GUPA-506541 format. One record per atom (N, C-alpha, C): atom name; x, y, z; residue in one letter. Coordinates in nm, 4 decimals. Layout:
N
atom:xx:yy:zz:rest
CA:X:Y:Z:A
...
//
This chain:
240
atom:xx:yy:zz:rest
N:0.0828:-0.1186:0.0000:X
CA:0.0000:0.0000:0.0000:X
C:0.0876:0.1255:0.0000:X
N:0.0594:0.2165:-0.0926:X
CA:0.1389:0.3389:-0.1035:X
C:0.0983:0.4361:0.0073:X
N:0.1989:0.4852:0.0784:X
CA:0.1728:0.5800:0.1865:X
C:0.1760:0.7222:0.1331:X
N:0.0940:0.8079:0.1900:X
CA:0.0973:0.9490:0.1573:X
C:0.1695:1.0206:0.2713:X
N:0.2868:1.0779:0.2404:X
CA:0.3712:1.1388:0.3431:X
C:0.2951:1.2466:0.4221:X
N:0.2160:1.3262:0.3516:X
CA:0.1448:1.4363:0.4195:X
C:0.0496:1.3844:0.5269:X
N:-0.0028:1.2641:0.5083:X
CA:-0.0937:1.2057:0.6082:X
C:-0.0218:1.1720:0.7386:X
N:0.1113:1.1616:0.7338:X
CA:0.1891:1.1217:0.8513:X
C:0.2286:1.2409:0.9387:X
N:0.2172:1.3626:0.8853:X
CA:0.2693:1.4818:0.9537:X
C:0.1829:1.5189:1.0747:X
N:0.2497:1.5374:1.1894:X
CA:0.1787:1.5830:1.3093:X
C:0.2126:1.7284:1.3430:X
N:0.3252:1.7774:1.2890:X
CA:0.3653:1.9168:1.3111:X
C:0.4607:1.9572:1.2003:X
N:0.4506:2.0835:1.1574:X
CA:0.5470:2.1333:1.0598:X
C:0.5624:2.2831:1.0773:X
N:0.6888:2.3298:1.0764:X
CA:0.7154:2.4736:1.0674:X
C:0.8272:2.4932:0.9645:X
N:0.8948:2.6078:0.9673:X
CA:0.9985:2.6350:0.8663:X
C:1.1219:2.5471:0.8831:X
N:1.1368:2.4873:1.0014:X
CA:1.2599:2.4130:1.0317:X
C:1.2423:2.2619:1.0445:X
N:1.1272:2.2210:1.0952:X
CA:1.1096:2.0783:1.1262:X
C:0.9775:2.0230:1.0742:X
N:0.9804:1.8940:1.0453:X
CA:0.8582:1.8175:1.0200:X
C:0.8594:1.7041:1.1214:X
N:0.7521:1.6881:1.1960:X
CA:0.7382:1.5759:1.2891:X
C:0.6322:1.4836:1.2316:X
N:0.6679:1.3564:1.2157:X
CA:0.5711:1.2616:1.1598:X
C:0.5427:1.1486:1.2581:X
N:0.4313:1.0803:1.2354:X
CA:0.3996:0.9574:1.3077:X
C:0.4322:0.8429:1.2116:X
N:0.5506:0.7853:1.2298:X
CA:0.5974:0.6813:1.1368:X
C:0.5143:0.5541:1.1513:X
N:0.4620:0.5025:1.0397:X
CA:0.3890:0.3758:1.0482:X
C:0.4850:0.2591:1.0733:X
N:0.4347:0.1487:1.1292:X
CA:0.5195:0.0293:1.1431:X
C:0.5525:-0.0279:1.0059:X
N:0.6575:-0.1094:1.0000:X
CA:0.6971:-0.1834:0.8786:X
C:0.7498:-0.0932:0.7674:X
N:0.7890:0.0295:0.8001:X
CA:0.8513:0.1177:0.7009:X
C:0.9883:0.1563:0.7542:X
N:1.0929:0.1369:0.6734:X
CA:1.2292:0.1672:0.7175:X
C:1.2516:0.3176:0.7229:X
N:1.3299:0.3629:0.8219:X
CA:1.3651:0.5048:0.8302:X
C:1.4563:0.5437:0.7135:X
N:1.5603:0.4633:0.6926:X
CA:1.6573:0.4881:0.5855:X
C:1.6410:0.3839:0.4767:X
N:1.6983:0.4112:0.3601:X
CA:1.6948:0.3107:0.2529:X
C:1.7691:0.1863:0.2989:X
N:1.7098:0.0717:0.2760:X
CA:1.7708:-0.0538:0.3194:X
C:1.8632:-0.1069:0.2111:X
N:1.9580:-0.1911:0.2531:X
CA:2.0487:-0.2523:0.1553:X
C:1.9705:-0.3368:0.0561:X
N:1.8668:-0.4038:0.1070:X
CA:1.7800:-0.4809:0.0174:X
C:1.6432:-0.4148:0.0219:X
N:1.6212:-0.3150:-0.0661:X
CA:1.4958:-0.2405:-0.0572:X
C:1.3749:-0.3298:-0.0851:X
N:1.2661:-0.3023:-0.0114:X
CA:1.1463:-0.3814:-0.0394:X
C:1.0846:-0.3331:-0.1714:X
N:0.9925:-0.4101:-0.2207:X
CA:0.9407:-0.3842:-0.3552:X
C:0.8796:-0.2452:-0.3679:X
N:0.8171:-0.1979:-0.2618:X
CA:0.7524:-0.0662:-0.2700:X
C:0.8575:0.0453:-0.2760:X
N:0.9804:0.0129:-0.2299:X
CA:1.0871:0.1127:-0.2334:X
C:1.0605:0.2309:-0.1428:X
N:0.9710:0.2130:-0.0463:X
CA:0.9377:0.3246:0.0418:X
C:1.0285:0.3259:0.1630:X
N:1.0906:0.4401:0.1875:X
CA:1.1577:0.4620:0.3153:X
C:1.1190:0.6027:0.3573:X
N:1.1270:0.6292:0.4867:X
CA:1.0876:0.7612:0.5356:X
C:1.1755:0.8694:0.4737:X
N:1.3061:0.8437:0.4664:X
CA:1.3963:0.9468:0.4131:X
C:1.3632:0.9781:0.2668:X
N:1.3299:0.8765:0.1899:X
CA:1.2964:0.8983:0.0487:X
C:1.1653:0.9766:0.0345:X
N:1.0665:0.9386:0.1147:X
CA:0.9384:1.0091:0.1114:X
C:0.9538:1.1547:0.1575:X
N:1.0375:1.1746:0.2605:X
CA:1.0583:1.3098:0.3138:X
C:1.1258:1.3993:0.2100:X
N:1.2247:1.3438:0.1382:X
CA:1.2955:1.4229:0.0368:X
C:1.2065:1.4537:-0.0833:X
N:1.1142:1.3628:-0.1122:X
CA:1.0192:1.3892:-0.2213:X
C:0.9243:1.5022:-0.1811:X
N:0.8955:1.5107:-0.0512:X
CA:0.8058:1.6154:0.0001:X
C:0.8801:1.7480:0.0147:X
N:1.0062:1.7399:0.0638:X
CA:1.0863:1.8604:0.0866:X
C:1.2320:1.8239:0.0580:X
N:1.2876:1.8818:-0.0471:X
CA:1.4157:1.8336:-0.1028:X
C:1.5309:1.8301:-0.0025:X
N:1.5363:1.9277:0.0898:X
CA:1.6497:1.9350:0.1834:X
C:1.6282:1.8556:0.3124:X
N:1.5228:1.7773:0.3181:X
CA:1.4894:1.7062:0.4420:X
C:1.6008:1.6103:0.4848:X
N:1.6278:1.6092:0.6155:X
CA:1.7239:1.5158:0.6764:X
C:1.6624:1.4588:0.8028:X
N:1.6738:1.3273:0.8201:X
CA:1.6211:1.2656:0.9422:X
C:1.7064:1.3045:1.0620:X
N:1.6415:1.3494:1.1697:X
CA:1.7141:1.3891:1.2901:X
C:1.7585:1.2705:1.3741:X
N:1.6930:1.1560:1.3559:X
CA:1.7248:1.0315:1.4265:X
C:1.6538:0.9213:1.3485:X
N:1.6481:0.8012:1.3997:X
CA:1.5797:0.6943:1.3263:X
C:1.5035:0.6031:1.4210:X
N:1.4089:0.5314:1.3636:X
CA:1.3350:0.4290:1.4381:X
C:1.3523:0.2971:1.3644:X
N:1.3536:0.1864:1.4389:X
CA:1.3579:0.0537:1.3755:X
C:1.2408:0.0404:1.2785:X
N:1.2589:-0.0436:1.1796:X
CA:1.1553:-0.0615:1.0778:X
C:1.0195:-0.0977:1.1390:X
N:1.0195:-0.1871:1.2378:X
CA:0.8925:-0.2327:1.2960:X
C:0.8332:-0.1327:1.3952:X
N:0.9172:-0.0427:1.4463:X
CA:0.8710:0.0528:1.5477:X
C:0.7934:0.1668:1.4822:X
N:0.6788:0.1989:1.5405:X
CA:0.5993:0.3122:1.4936:X
C:0.6294:0.4324:1.5809:X
N:0.5819:0.5503:1.5371:X
CA:0.5830:0.6638:1.6274:X
C:0.6530:0.7884:1.5790:X
N:0.6784:0.8782:1.6739:X
CA:0.7207:1.0145:1.6435:X
C:0.8647:1.0176:1.5916:X
N:0.8827:1.0899:1.4827:X
CA:1.0143:1.0986:1.4175:X
C:1.0336:1.2424:1.3711:X
N:1.1496:1.2998:1.4062:X
CA:1.1785:1.4404:1.3717:X
C:1.2634:1.4474:1.2459:X
N:1.2230:1.5353:1.1562:X
CA:1.2937:1.5563:1.0296:X
C:1.3285:1.7044:1.0216:X
N:1.4558:1.7353:0.9902:X
CA:1.4990:1.8748:0.9783:X
C:1.4852:1.9196:0.8333:X
N:1.4453:2.0461:0.8152:X
CA:1.4254:2.0992:0.6801:X
C:1.5446:2.1801:0.6308:X
N:1.6406:2.2065:0.7193:X
CA:1.7614:2.2801:0.6777:X
C:1.8766:2.2401:0.7690:X
N:1.9988:2.2763:0.7276:X
CA:2.1169:2.2268:0.7997:X
C:2.1272:2.2872:0.9402:X
N:2.0819:2.4101:0.9572:X
CA:2.0864:2.4712:1.0907:X
C:1.9946:2.3959:1.1870:X
N:1.8738:2.3635:1.1394:X
CA:1.7778:2.2890:1.2214:X
C:1.8324:2.1499:1.2540:X
N:1.8971:2.0879:1.1560:X
CA:1.9553:1.9542:1.1766:X
C:2.0630:1.9595:1.2846:X
N:2.1534:2.0569:1.2740:X
CA:2.2621:2.0708:1.3735:X
C:2.2059:2.0998:1.5121:X
N:2.1050:2.1863:1.5176:X
CA:2.0427:2.2249:1.6445:X
C:1.9850:2.1021:1.7167:X
N:1.9204:2.0150:1.6407:X
CA:1.8631:1.8936:1.7001:X
C:1.9726:1.7921:1.7337:X
N:2.0706:1.7783:1.6433:X
CA:2.1807:1.6829:1.6648:X
C:2.2566:1.7146:1.7934:X
N:2.2782:1.8437:1.8203:X
CA:2.3485:1.8833:1.9429:X
C:2.2668:1.8469:2.0680:X
N:2.1354:1.8627:2.0577:X
CA:2.0507:1.8269:2.1723:X
C:2.0534:1.6766:2.1974:X
N:2.0558:1.5980:2.0891:X
CA:2.0683:1.4522:2.1063:X
C:2.2036:1.4198:2.1700:X
N:2.3092:1.4859:2.1201:X
CA:2.4439:1.4579:2.1697:X
C:2.4561:1.4911:2.3186:X
N:2.3941:1.5997:2.3602:X
CA:2.4015:1.6413:2.5010:X
C:2.2911:1.5786:2.5866:X
N:2.2172:1.4869:2.5279:X
CA:2.1090:1.4137:2.5966:X
C:2.0044:1.5080:2.6548:X
N:1.9694:1.6079:2.5750:X
CA:1.8692:1.7060:2.6162:X
C:1.7328:1.6769:2.5545:X
N:1.7277:1.5758:2.4700:X
CA:1.6004:1.5376:2.4075:X
C:1.5343:1.4325:2.4966:X
N:1.4060:1.4506:2.5269:X
CA:1.3339:1.3500:2.6050:X
C:1.2519:1.2631:2.5101:X
N:1.2814:1.1331:2.5114:X
CA:1.2091:1.0380:2.4270:X
C:1.1275:0.9458:2.5164:X
N:1.0006:0.9338:2.4875:X
CA:0.9158:0.8406:2.5622:X
C:0.8570:0.7391:2.4656:X
N:0.8834:0.6133:2.4923:X
CA:0.8274:0.5044:2.4129:X
C:0.7263:0.4283:2.4976:X
N:0.6282:0.3684:2.4333:X
CA:0.5380:0.2760:2.5018:X
C:0.5632:0.1367:2.4454:X
N:0.5770:0.0394:2.5340:X
CA:0.5983:-0.0989:2.4932:X
C:0.5008:-0.1879:2.5695:X
N:0.4497:-0.2901:2.5020:X
CA:0.3735:-0.3932:2.5731:X
C:0.4696:-0.5098:2.5944:X
N:0.4897:-0.5466:2.7209:X
CA:0.5862:-0.6510:2.7538:X
C:0.5160:-0.7771:2.8028:X
N:0.5837:-0.8886:2.7868:X
CA:0.5343:-1.0144:2.8426:X
C:0.5513:-1.0124:2.9943:X
N:0.4521:-1.0667:3.0660:X
CA:0.4618:-1.0754:3.2118:X
C:0.4063:-0.9518:3.2807:X
N:0.3866:-0.9644:3.4106:X
CA:0.3321:-0.8546:3.4913:X
C:0.4468:-0.7919:3.5703:X
N:0.4647:-0.6617:3.5529:X
CA:0.5814:-0.5944:3.6107:X
C:0.5401:-0.4639:3.6767:X
N:0.6092:-0.4316:3.7861:X
CA:0.5838:-0.3063:3.8558:X
C:0.7131:-0.2250:3.8532:X
N:0.7293:-0.1460:3.7473:X
CA:0.8489:-0.0631:3.7340:X
C:0.8142:0.0791:3.7764:X
N:0.8920:0.1328:3.8695:X
CA:0.8683:0.2697:3.9145:X
C:0.9997:0.3463:3.9045:X
N:1.0235:0.4031:3.7877:X
CA:1.1470:0.4787:3.7662:X
C:1.2712:0.3923:3.7730:X
N:1.2584:0.2639:3.7356:X
CA:1.3740:0.1742:3.7412:X
C:1.4691:0.2065:3.6257:X
N:1.5974:0.2176:3.6582:X
CA:1.6973:0.2516:3.5571:X
C:1.7824:0.1287:3.5254:X
N:1.7951:0.0985:3.3968:X
CA:1.8873:-0.0075:3.3539:X
C:2.0074:0.0609:3.2896:X
N:2.1251:0.0331:3.3468:X
CA:2.2482:0.0978:3.3021:X
C:2.3448:-0.0140:3.2638:X
N:2.3309:-0.0618:3.1409:X
CA:2.4123:-0.1749:3.0955:X
C:2.4655:-0.1469:2.9548:X
N:2.5969:-0.1627:2.9355:X
CA:2.6573:-0.1306:2.8053:X
C:2.6190:-0.2309:2.6964:X
N:2.6137:-0.1809:2.5733:X
CA:2.5620:-0.2581:2.4597:X
C:2.6642:-0.2599:2.3469:X
N:2.6781:-0.3754:2.2833:X
CA:2.7548:-0.3769:2.1577:X
C:2.6829:-0.4621:2.0548:X
N:2.6991:-0.4282:1.9252:X
CA:2.6312:-0.5057:1.8204:X
C:2.6938:-0.6441:1.8063:X
N:2.6126:-0.7434:1.7716:X
CA:2.6701:-0.8741:1.7394:X
C:2.7231:-0.8670:1.5964:X
N:2.7998:-0.9679:1.5562:X
CA:2.8807:-0.9580:1.4344:X
C:2.8074:-0.9088:1.3094:X
N:2.6893:-0.9638:1.2796:X
CA:2.6270:-0.9239:1.1524:X
C:2.5519:-0.7912:1.1613:X
N:2.5491:-0.7303:1.2813:X
CA:2.4903:-0.5980:1.2952:X
C:2.3388:-0.5932:1.2991:X
N:2.2741:-0.7107:1.3048:X
CA:2.1272:-0.7110:1.3044:X
C:2.0684:-0.7083:1.4452:X
N:2.1519:-0.7308:1.5456:X
CA:2.1038:-0.7318:1.6841:X
C:2.2182:-0.6869:1.7755:X
N:2.1872:-0.6747:1.9053:X
CA:2.2886:-0.6295:2.0012:X
C:2.2910:-0.7221:2.1217:X
N:2.3933:-0.7045:2.2049:X
CA:2.3993:-0.7802:2.3297:X
C:2.4588:-0.6910:2.4382:X
N:2.4387:-0.7332:2.5628:X
CA:2.5016:-0.6631:2.6746:X
C:2.6490:-0.7049:2.6763:X
N:2.7377:-0.6050:2.6784:X
CA:2.8811:-0.6323:2.6731:X
C:2.9499:-0.5402:2.7742:X
N:2.9806:-0.5967:2.8910:X
CA:3.0347:-0.5139:3.0004:X
C:3.1784:-0.4710:2.9742:X
N:3.2466:-0.5365:2.8802:X
CA:3.3872:-0.5011:2.8543:X
C:3.4006:-0.4009:2.7402:X
N:3.3362:-0.4315:2.6246:X
CA:3.3585:-0.3479:2.5063:X
C:3.2361:-0.2650:2.4677:X
N:3.1258:-0.2850:2.5410:X
CA:3.0017:-0.2183:2.5015:X
C:3.0029:-0.0681:2.5262:X
N:2.9140:0.0014:2.4560:X
CA:2.8985:0.1459:2.4756:X
C:2.7940:0.1709:2.5847:X
N:2.8167:0.2765:2.6613:X
CA:2.7262:0.3128:2.7706:X
C:2.5822:0.3230:2.7192:X
N:2.4888:0.2647:2.7930:X
CA:2.3475:0.2728:2.7558:X
C:2.2635:0.2755:2.8830:X
N:2.1658:0.3666:2.8848:X
CA:2.0773:0.3761:3.0019:X
C:1.9340:0.3981:2.9569:X
N:1.8425:0.3280:3.0202:X
CA:1.6993:0.3446:2.9953:X
C:1.6255:0.3449:3.1290:X
N:1.5229:0.4297:3.1383:X
CA:1.4392:0.4363:3.2583:X
C:1.3006:0.3819:3.2239:X
N:1.2455:0.2979:3.3126:X
CA:1.1181:0.2312:3.2854:X
C:1.0142:0.2599:3.3939:X
N:0.8915:0.2827:3.3498:X
CA:0.7774:0.2993:3.4408:X
C:0.6606:0.2143:3.3918:X
N:0.5946:0.1460:3.4835:X
CA:0.4736:0.0721:3.4469:X
C:0.3591:0.1718:3.4293:X
N:0.2921:0.1644:3.3154:X
CA:0.1740:0.2478:3.2925:X
C:0.0471:0.1713:3.3307:X
N:0.0440:0.0417:3.2958:X
CA:-0.0743:-0.0402:3.3255:X
C:-0.0367:-0.1878:3.3196:X
N:-0.0739:-0.2633:3.4233:X
CA:-0.0512:-0.4075:3.4206:X
C:-0.1822:-0.4763:3.3832:X
N:-0.1735:-0.5760:3.2948:X
CA:-0.2906:-0.6534:3.2522:X
C:-0.2781:-0.7960:3.3067:X
N:-0.3519:-0.8881:3.2486:X
CA:-0.3501:-1.0257:3.3020:X
C:-0.2172:-1.0971:3.2812:X
N:-0.1603:-1.0827:3.1612:X
CA:-0.0349:-1.1548:3.1323:X
C:0.0717:-1.0622:3.0754:X
N:0.0381:-0.9331:3.0625:X
CA:0.1289:-0.8382:2.9976:X
C:0.1265:-0.7047:3.0730:X
N:0.2195:-0.6173:3.0367:X
CA:0.2284:-0.4856:3.1008:X
C:0.2573:-0.3791:2.9955:X
N:0.1876:-0.2654:3.0068:X
CA:0.2190:-0.1494:2.9230:X
C:0.3225:-0.0662:2.9976:X
N:0.4387:-0.0484:2.9342:X
CA:0.5529:0.0144:3.0015:X
C:0.5952:0.1404:2.9260:X
N:0.6233:0.2468:3.0024:X
CA:0.6840:0.3661:2.9436:X
C:0.8354:0.3495:2.9517:X
N:0.9028:0.3720:2.8379:X
CA:1.0477:0.3537:2.8295:X
C:1.1118:0.4863:2.7910:X
N:1.2061:0.5325:2.8707:X
CA:1.2730:0.6589:2.8427:X
C:1.4228:0.6346:2.8232:X
N:1.4657:0.6189:2.6979:X
CA:1.6083:0.5975:2.6745:X
C:1.6863:0.7269:2.6954:X
N:1.7881:0.7202:2.7802:X
CA:1.8733:0.8362:2.8062:X
C:1.9779:0.8462:2.6956:X
N:2.0281:0.7309:2.6535:X
CA:2.1209:0.7235:2.5400:X
C:2.0416:0.6707:2.4194:X
N:2.1058:0.6633:2.3047:X
CA:2.0326:0.6221:2.1843:X
C:2.0976:0.5080:2.1087:X
N:2.1231:0.3990:2.1760:X
CA:2.1865:0.2835:2.1087:X
C:2.0829:0.2005:2.0332:X
N:2.1311:0.1303:1.9324:X
CA:2.0440:0.0400:1.8571:X
C:1.9830:-0.0661:1.9486:X
N:1.8515:-0.0877:1.9370:X
CA:1.7775:-0.1917:2.0104:X
C:1.7906:-0.1793:2.1624:X
N:1.8272:-0.0589:2.2084:X
CA:1.8543:-0.0392:2.3513:X
C:1.7354:-0.0767:2.4402:X
N:1.6175:-0.0248:2.4080:X
CA:1.4990:-0.0522:2.4906:X
C:1.4709:-0.2024:2.4913:X
N:1.4829:-0.2642:2.3742:X
CA:1.4478:-0.4057:2.3604:X
C:1.5390:-0.4953:2.4441:X
N:1.6700:-0.4691:2.4380:X
CA:1.7641:-0.5553:2.5110:X
C:1.7599:-0.5248:2.6615:X
N:1.7360:-0.3988:2.6988:X
CA:1.7264:-0.3658:2.8408:X
C:1.6005:-0.4272:2.9037:X
N:1.4902:-0.4290:2.8299:X
CA:1.3699:-0.4947:2.8836:X
C:1.3929:-0.6455:2.8989:X
N:1.4663:-0.7049:2.8065:X
CA:1.5003:-0.8467:2.8195:X
C:1.5771:-0.8703:2.9492:X
N:1.6674:-0.7780:2.9839:X
CA:1.7451:-0.7905:3.1080:X
C:1.6562:-0.7834:3.2322:X
N:1.5429:-0.7149:3.2197:X
CA:1.4475:-0.7058:3.3314:X
C:1.3488:-0.8227:3.3308:X
N:1.3734:-0.9194:3.2435:X
CA:1.2826:-1.0345:3.2243:X
C:1.1430:-0.9854:3.1858:X
N:1.1410:-0.8787:3.1062:X
CA:1.0158:-0.8205:3.0569:X
C:1.0291:-0.7932:2.9065:X
N:1.0578:-0.9002:2.8278:X
CA:1.0781:-0.8756:2.6849:X
C:0.9515:-0.8200:2.6200:X
N:0.9716:-0.7455:2.5118:X
CA:0.8569:-0.6862:2.4421:X
C:0.7791:-0.7954:2.3694:X
N:0.6476:-0.7856:2.3761:X
CA:0.5587:-0.8790:2.3062:X
C:0.5994:-0.8898:2.1589:X
N:0.6108:-1.0134:2.1121:X
CA:0.6414:-1.0454:1.9721:X
C:0.7834:-1.0078:1.9293:X
N:0.8719:-0.9819:2.0252:X
CA:1.0113:-0.9506:1.9917:X
C:1.0959:-1.0767:2.0062:X
N:1.0893:-1.1627:1.9057:X
CA:1.1547:-1.2944:1.9151:X
C:1.3068:-1.2818:1.9272:X
N:1.3651:-1.1734:1.8761:X
CA:1.5110:-1.1539:1.8847:X
C:1.5567:-1.1490:2.0295:X
N:1.4745:-1.0899:2.1176:X
CA:1.5134:-1.0705:2.2579:X
C:1.4192:-1.1435:2.3543:X
N:1.3647:-1.2561:2.3078:X
CA:1.2899:-1.3425:2.3990:X
C:1.1430:-1.3090:2.4170:X
N:1.0909:-1.2179:2.3369:X
CA:0.9496:-1.1812:2.3493:X
C:0.8590:-1.2828:2.2814:X
N:0.7437:-1.3071:2.3428:X
CA:0.6465:-1.4041:2.2897:X
C:0.5256:-1.3296:2.2322:X
N:0.4627:-1.3873:2.1295:X
CA:0.3391:-1.3253:2.0807:X
C:0.2291:-1.3355:2.1864:X
N:0.1297:-1.2488:2.1772:X
CA:0.0167:-1.2559:2.2698:X
C:-0.1102:-1.2792:2.1876:X
N:-0.1927:-1.3713:2.2353:X
CA:-0.3141:-1.4110:2.1630:X
C:-0.4371:-1.3739:2.2448:X
N:-0.5487:-1.3604:2.1760:X
CA:-0.6736:-1.3319:2.2454:X
C:-0.7043:-1.4404:2.3486:X
N:-0.6671:-1.5646:2.3165:X
CA:-0.6921:-1.6751:2.4099:X
C:-0.6114:-1.6609:2.5395:X
N:-0.5029:-1.5811:2.5348:X
CA:-0.4242:-1.5564:2.6568:X
C:-0.4970:-1.4613:2.7512:X
N:-0.5775:-1.3720:2.6932:X
CA:-0.6359:-1.2653:2.7749:X
C:-0.7857:-1.2820:2.7987:X
N:-0.8521:-1.3532:2.7084:X
CA:-0.9975:-1.3690:2.7208:X
C:-1.0257:-1.5033:2.7856:X
N:-1.0985:-1.5012:2.8968:X
CA:-1.1155:-1.6248:2.9755:X
C:-1.1869:-1.7353:2.8982:X
N:-1.3033:-1.7024:2.8413:X
CA:-1.3782:-1.8085:2.7716:X
C:-1.3630:-1.7890:2.6216:X
N:-1.2440:-1.8231:2.5742:X
CA:-1.2150:-1.8015:2.4327:X
C:-1.2346:-1.9317:2.3559:X
N:-1.3159:-1.9269:2.2532:X
CA:-1.3365:-2.0450:2.1692:X
C:-1.2917:-2.0146:2.0266:X
N:-1.1919:-2.0910:1.9822:X
CA:-1.1445:-2.0753:1.8451:X
C:-1.2260:-2.1662:1.7543:X
N:-1.2726:-2.1097:1.6434:X
CA:-1.3483:-2.1925:1.5482:X
C:-1.2610:-2.3074:1.5016:X
N:-1.3236:-2.4250:1.4912:X
CA:-1.2478:-2.5422:1.4491:X
C:-1.1893:-2.5203:1.3095:X
N:-1.0675:-2.5685:1.2921:X
CA:-1.0038:-2.5591:1.1609:X
C:-0.9436:-2.4228:1.1305:X
N:-0.9475:-2.3311:1.2267:X
CA:-0.8833:-2.2005:1.2049:X
C:-0.7639:-2.1871:1.2980:X
N:-0.6666:-2.1090:1.2516:X
CA:-0.5458:-2.0878:1.3319:X
C:-0.5548:-1.9507:1.3972:X
N:-0.5239:-1.9448:1.5254:X
CA:-0.5318:-1.8166:1.5958:X
C:-0.4109:-1.7294:1.5619:X
N:-0.4380:-1.6032:1.5325:X
CA:-0.3306:-1.5099:1.4990:X
C:-0.2969:-1.4232:1.6200:X
N:-0.1711:-1.3784:1.6307:X
CA:-0.1348:-1.2910:1.7432:X
C:-0.2122:-1.1593:1.7364:X
N:-0.2278:-1.0939:1.8515:X
CA:-0.2983:-0.9653:1.8559:X
C:-0.2189:-0.8538:1.7877:X
N:-0.0877:-0.8705:1.7776:X
CA:-0.0055:-0.7754:1.7012:X
C:0.1034:-0.8565:1.6326:X
N:0.1330:-0.8223:1.5064:X
CA:0.2298:-0.9071:1.4345:X
C:0.3617:-0.8341:1.4086:X
N:0.4021:-0.7563:1.5095:X
CA:0.5347:-0.6921:1.5065:X
C:0.5784:-0.6693:1.6505:X
N:0.7015:-0.6231:1.6681:X
CA:0.7498:-0.5857:1.8010:X
C:0.6592:-0.4748:1.8546:X
N:0.6008:-0.4959:1.9727:X
CA:0.4998:-0.4034:2.0267:X
C:0.5656:-0.2823:2.0933:X
N:0.6253:-0.1969:2.0083:X
CA:0.6983:-0.0795:2.0574:X
C:0.6570:0.0419:1.9749:X
N:0.6236:0.1514:2.0450:X
CA:0.5761:0.2736:1.9785:X
C:0.6451:0.3948:2.0394:X
N:0.7032:0.4789:1.9543:X
CA:0.7674:0.6025:2.0007:X
C:0.6570:0.7047:2.0247:X
N:0.6221:0.7244:2.1504:X
CA:0.5023:0.8004:2.1852:X
C:0.5236:0.9521:2.1799:X
N:0.6352:0.9988:2.2345:X
CA:0.6558:1.1443:2.2318:X
C:0.8035:1.1814:2.2276:X
N:0.8268:1.3053:2.1831:X
CA:0.9623:1.3582:2.1687:X
C:0.9570:1.5030:2.2166:X
N:1.0474:1.5397:2.3073:X
CA:1.0531:1.6769:2.3581:X
C:1.1900:1.7343:2.3274:X
N:1.1933:1.8455:2.2557:X
CA:1.3200:1.9134:2.2295:X
C:1.2927:2.0629:2.2092:X
N:1.4021:2.1397:2.1953:X
CA:1.3905:2.2848:2.1826:X
C:1.3981:2.3245:2.0357:X
N:1.3030:2.4032:1.9925:X
CA:1.3025:2.4538:1.8547:X
C:1.4077:2.5638:1.8398:X
N:1.4298:2.6079:1.7181:X
CA:1.5342:2.7083:1.6936:X
C:1.5061:2.8410:1.7651:X
N:1.3791:2.8694:1.7921:X
CA:1.3469:2.9955:1.8611:X
C:1.3633:2.9838:2.0127:X
N:1.4135:2.8672:2.0588:X
CA:1.4389:2.8484:2.2017:X
C:1.3211:2.7923:2.2791:X
N:1.2093:2.7708:2.2108:X
CA:1.0913:2.7169:2.2789:X
C:1.0980:2.5645:2.2852:X
N:1.0786:2.5112:2.4066:X
CA:1.0754:2.3652:2.4208:X
C:0.9351:2.3153:2.3907:X
N:0.9280:2.2119:2.3098:X
CA:0.7964:2.1608:2.2724:X
C:0.7950:2.0080:2.2769:X
N:0.6790:1.9533:2.3133:X
CA:0.6606:1.8074:2.3141:X
C:0.5668:1.7699:2.2008:X
N:0.6090:1.6709:2.1226:X
CA:0.5291:1.6232:2.0092:X
C:0.4853:1.4803:2.0381:X
N:0.3564:1.4542:2.0226:X
CA:0.2999:1.3233:2.0574:X
C:0.2476:1.2546:1.9315:X
N:0.2762:1.1257:1.9204:X
CA:0.2242:1.0450:1.8100:X
C:0.1204:0.9481:1.8649:X
N:-0.0073:0.9629:1.8268:X
CA:-0.1092:0.8670:1.8715:X
C:-0.0740:0.7250:1.8259:X
N:-0.1259:0.6261:1.9010:X
CA:-0.1006:0.4862:1.8632:X
C:-0.1523:0.4585:1.7217:X
N:-0.0760:0.3834:1.6424:X
CA:-0.1301:0.3358:1.5154:X
C:-0.2341:0.2265:1.5423:X
N:-0.3048:0.1890:1.4382:X
CA:-0.4185:0.0982:1.4561:X
C:-0.3804:-0.0311:1.5288:X
N:-0.2709:-0.0968:1.4843:X
CA:-0.2381:-0.2287:1.5424:X
C:-0.2052:-0.2194:1.6909:X
N:-0.1301:-0.1170:1.7302:X
CA:-0.0918:-0.1011:1.8709:X
C:-0.2138:-0.0619:1.9547:X
N:-0.2971:0.0253:1.8972:X
CA:-0.4183:0.0676:1.9663:X
C:-0.5139:-0.0478:1.9919:X
N:-0.5295:-0.1347:1.8915:X
CA:-0.6171:-0.2524:1.9057:X
C:-0.5622:-0.3459:2.0138:X
N:-0.4313:-0.3670:2.0137:X
CA:-0.3684:-0.4527:2.1145:X
C:-0.3995:-0.4017:2.2555:X
N:-0.3758:-0.2727:2.2798:X
CA:-0.3977:-0.2150:2.4128:X
C:-0.5457:-0.2218:2.4512:X
N:-0.6336:-0.1936:2.3546:X
CA:-0.7785:-0.1993:2.3825:X
C:-0.8227:-0.3389:2.4249:X
N:-0.7727:-0.4404:2.3550:X
CA:-0.8097:-0.5792:2.3872:X
C:-0.7557:-0.6184:2.5234:X
N:-0.6322:-0.5754:2.5556:X
CA:-0.5738:-0.6075:2.6866:X
C:-0.6540:-0.5407:2.7979:X
N:-0.6963:-0.4155:2.7746:X
CA:-0.7756:-0.3451:2.8755:X
C:-0.9126:-0.4103:2.8951:X
N:-0.9719:-0.4496:2.7814:X
CA:-1.1074:-0.5039:2.7829:X
C:-1.1157:-0.6324:2.8658:X
N:-1.0140:-0.7161:2.8549:X
CA:-1.0215:-0.8485:2.9177:X
C:-0.9339:-0.8625:3.0420:X
N:-0.8784:-0.7507:3.0897:X
CA:-0.7915:-0.7660:3.2079:X
C:-0.8750:-0.7519:3.3352:X
//
């Protein structure tokens, strides 16, 4: 399905475009591009020629993404990321019931050889810190707010694994799919049909981003849940 870039925009001024990135779309062009050839950077440049991504989200992750429209805006945001002045809040649905109250995971990360995943590496890893808060516990899962202080690849995913709270459907880091039969007490599956998971990607959404615009004003940008994540949370709430 062809995406319309303008439909993704949640905020735009002379310097920045903030979008709500859909799941299953790569931020940057991939080495093996999918048939649609859609990436956020390509769509952004087609919309505004000088567009540059201020950061990136994993292909499966949905949510708020900042794009700079000029080099000054790009540098301004890059410096805030470098000085850890940007506040990022992600929402994740994790396996298991957890009570996190401002718990900080401070464990260094390094990529594994092929670069597709990461591991905790206390000797050679780069510093990584994430803060976690429970937003809502359900019957078998928990909605968790994740605030990465640093910005390493797969940081939230591997840190949640360390807390024995892997993200739902994140098979790379031990996450299990969640089914309606897990949450609904009297669930009857029609004979001869196979039950599908409530979400068919890593259940992680970049909910908000707070940074300072070029005029010095600090602003928070929020990305509403996309359909799949919203349906998952609604079903968990309904049957918990």
